[in-house]
C-alpha positions, 0 to 999 in steps of 0.5 A: 500500500502506498498510503497518502495523507491528505489531512489529519482526518483522511488518508487515501491509496489505491486498491487494498486487499483483505490482508492489508487491513491488519496493517491499517489497524496498526497504522491507527486507522479506525474506519475504511471507505471503499470508493471502488465499484465491485467488478471494476478489475479482474484482480479486485476483491469485493467490498464484502471481503474488505468489510469482513476483514475490517469487522474482524479487525474492529474497523468500521467500513462503508461503501460509496462506489464511484464510477471512474470519471463520474463523481456525482453530487450525491456521492460527494454528499454521501462521502461528507456524511461518512466523514462526519459519522465514522470515527477517525482517522479514516482511510479511503481507497479506489483504484489509484486514490484519485476518486477518494481524493476528489470526493474529499476535495469536493466535500471540502469545497462544500465546507467552504475550505479555501480552494488553495488549501484544498489544492495544496493538500491534494497536490502534496499527496500526489493528486492534481485537483485542478480539473475539478476546481470549478466544482470545488469553488461551486461548493462541491456541486457541478457548476452550470454557470458560464463566464461572469465576465470576459476580457481580452487581457486579464492581469492577476495582481495590482502591484508594481508589475500588474499596474505597469504592464497594464499601462505599457499595454495602453501606451501601445493601444489605448482601446485594449479590453483589459481587466486587473484582478486584485482584492487590495484597497491600497497599493504600496511603494515597497522599496520605500519601507527600508527608508521608513525603517531608517527614519528618512521617509514617513510610512504614508509616503509609500501608500496610495489607494488602489483606485487612484492608480488603476489606469483609466480604461482598465476594469478593476475586479476587486476580488481574490483569485482562487484558482486557474483553468488555463485549458479553459482560459478561465480564472476562478474567483472567490465565490465561484465567479468565472473570468474568461480571457484571451490572454492572461498576465500573472503578477500577484507578487509573492507571499511573506511566510511569517508563519515559517518561523516559529513564534514570530507572529506572536511577537512582531511589532513588540519585544524588540522584534521588527521587520521593514518588510511590512508597512506597519512595522517599518516605523517600529524599526526606526523607533527601536533604532533610536531607543537602543543605546546598548545591547545586541542587534540581530539582522536576518536574511532567509534562504533565496529567493526573496524580495530585494536580496539587499534589503536585509542588510540595508536595514543593518547599514542604516541602523548602524549608521545612526548608532555610528553617528550618535556614538552609540555603536561601541556599546551595540553588538551588531550581527548579520545572520544570513542563510546564504554563504556570501554577503551579496550575490554579485561579487563586484559589489562585495568589497564596498559593502565589506568596508561598511561591515568593518566600519560598523564592526558587524559580525557576519554569520553565514549559513545561519537560518532563523527558525524560532523566536521567543520575543518575551525572553529575547531569544532567537534560534538559528539552524547553522549548516557547516561545509559538510551539510551538518546542522547545529541549532544556535541560540542567540540573545537580542535586544533588537531583532530585524527579521526578513521572513522566508518567501514563497509564491502565494498559495493559489499560485503554488496549487495551480497548474502554471508552476514549476516543481518549486512552485513558481510560474514557469516562463521562458526567461527571455520572453516571459511567456509561459512554457506550456500555455502560449497565451499566458505571460508572467512578470514580477516576483512570482515567476521563475526567471533567475533574476533579482526580485525587485521593483526595478526588475518589474519596471524592465519586465513590464514593457517586454511583456506588453510588447510581446503581447502586442506582437502576439496579436499582430500589432508589434514588429518583433519580440522583445527579450528581458535580460534579467535586469534588476537594481538594488540600491544598497543604503550603506549609510544615510547619504550614500548608496552602493547602486547594484545593477545587474542581469542574468548571471550577475552581468553588470548592467549599469544605467549610467557611465562610470564617470557619472555614477560608479555603482561599485562605490558608495555614492551621494548621487545614488542616494539622491536617486533613491531618495528624491528621484526613484519615488516619483519615477515609480508613481508618475512614470513606471505606473503610467507606462512611461518607459524611461531607460527601459523601452524594449528593443524588438527582435524581428522574428520570421513567422510561419 
C-alpha cells in the first residue's frame, strides 16, 4: 500500500486487499471507505471481503462506489456524511486514490475550505485537483454557470508589475479590453519601507489607494483569485465567479511566510522584534533604532529567493549608521545572520559593502537560518549548516531583532497548474511567456526567471511583456527579450548608496557611465536617486507606462 495523507482526518491509496487491513489497524486507522465499484478489475476483491476483514479487525467500513470519471453530487454528499459519522482517522481507497481524493476535495469545497488549501493538500499527496476546481469553488456541486465576465487581457495582481504592464499595454493601444484582478484597497511603494525603517521617509509616503492608480480604461475586479483553468482560459474567483480571457498576465507578487518561523507572529511589532518588510512595522524599526543605546542587534536574511536580496542588510547599514553617528555603536553588538554563504550575490559589489561591515564592526554569520523566536525572553534560534551539510541549532540573545521572513509564491499560485516543481510560474526567461500555455505571460516576483526580485526588475519586465503581447496579436514588429535586469540600491549609510545593477548571471548592467555614477562605490548621487528621484519615477512614470531607460528593443522574428 502506498498510503497518502491528505489531512489529519483522511488518508487515501489505491486498491487494498483483505490482508492489508491488519496493517491499517496498526497504522491507527479506525474506519475504511471503499470508493471502488465491485467488478471494476479482474484482480479486485469485493467490498464484502474488505468489510469482513475490517469487522474482524474492529474497523468500521462503508461503501460509496464511484464510477471512474463520474463523481456525482450525491456521492460527494454521501462521502461528507461518512466523514462526519465514522470515527477517525479514516482511510479511503479506489483504484489509484484519485476518486477518494476528489470526493474529499469536493466535500471540502462544500465546507467552504479555501480552494488553495484544498489544492495544496491534494497536490502534496500526489493528486492534481485542478480539473475539478470549478466544482470545488461551486461548493462541491457541478457548476452550470458560464463566464461572469470576459476580457481580452486579464492581469492577476495590482502591484508594481500588474499596474505597469497594464499601462505599457495602453501606451501601445489605448482601446485594449483589459481587466486587473486584485482584492487590495491600497497599493504600496515597497522599496520605500527600508527608508521608513531608517527614519528618512514617513510610512504614508509609500501608500496610495488602489483606485487612484488603476489606469483609466482598465476594469478593476476587486476580488481574490482562487484558482486557474488555463485549458479553459478561465480564472476562478472567490465565490465561484468565472473570468474568461484571451490572454492572461500573472503578477500577484509573492507571499511573506511569517508563519515559517516559529513564534514570530506572536511577537512582531513588540519585544524588540521588527521587520521593514511590512508597512506597519517599518516605523517600529526606526523607533527601536533610536531607543537602543546598548545591547545586541540581530539582522536576518532567509534562504533565496526573496524580495530585494539587499534589503536585509540595508536595514543593518542604516541602523548602524545612526548608532555610528550618535556614538552609540561601541556599546551595540551588531550581527548579520544570513542563510546564504556570501554577503551579496554579485561579487563586484562585495568589497564596498565589506568596508561598511568593518566600519560598523558587524559580525557576519553565514549559513545561519532563523527558525524560532521567543520575543518575551529575547531569544532567537538559528539552524547553522557547516561545509559538510551538518546542522547545529544556535541560540542567540537580542535586544533588537530585524527579521526578513522566508518567501514563497502565494498559495493559489503554488496549487495551480502554471508552476514549476518549486512552485513558481514557469516562463521562458527571455520572453516571459509561459512554457506550456502560449497565451499566458508572467512578470514580477512570482515567476521563475533567475533574476533579482525587485521593483526595478518589474519596471524592465513590464514593457517586454506588453510588447510581446502586442506582437502576439499582430500589432508589434518583433519580440522583445528581458535580460534579467534588476537594481538594488544598497543604503550603506544615510547619504550614500552602493547602486547594484545587474542581469542574468550577475552581468553588470549599469544605467549610467562610470564617470557619472560608479555603482561599485558608495555614492551621494545614488542616494539622491533613491531618495528624491526613484519615488516619483515609480508613481508618475513606471505606473503610467512611461518607459524611461527601459523601452524594449524588438527582435524581428520570421513567422510561419
